C-alpha positions, 0 to 999 in steps of 0.5 A: 446258557444251557438248561441243564442242572447239575443239581437233582432238586427232585432228590433233595430235601427242603431244609430250614437249617442249612443257613444257620449251620453254615453261619455257625461253621464259618461265621456270619461275615464269611457266610454273608460274603459267600452269598454276595458272591453268588448274587454277583454271579447272578448279576454278571452272568445270570438272567431272569431265568436263573437263580444263584446257588451257593454250594455249602461244602465248597463255598462255590457258586453256580446258576440254576434254572429258576423254573426248576426251582419254582417247580420243585419248591412250589413258589410261583415267583422268585424275587431278585436277591434270592439264593438257593443254598445247596448241600451235596453232603446232606442232599438238601436245599434252602431258599434264602432271601437277601435283605 
């Protein structure tokens, strides 16, 4: 896997509103399904050095280098089951932990 990220994390703002807004827009069941699909991508094609990304505008998924996320957000450790939510429209991100 290449170490290239299509997401310019350093240009994104951190948000706590992406997930609730996403649920309000498409509903809880569909939002949870989108997160599950991101986690499935991580299980199928990811590694310990990747983190799944849910792209809100398209409900698409991607993998991003977890070190880039750790550096930008400031977490020293990212757990399994975490998903980075990304909004290209708002240019913001939110880290979501699946329970």
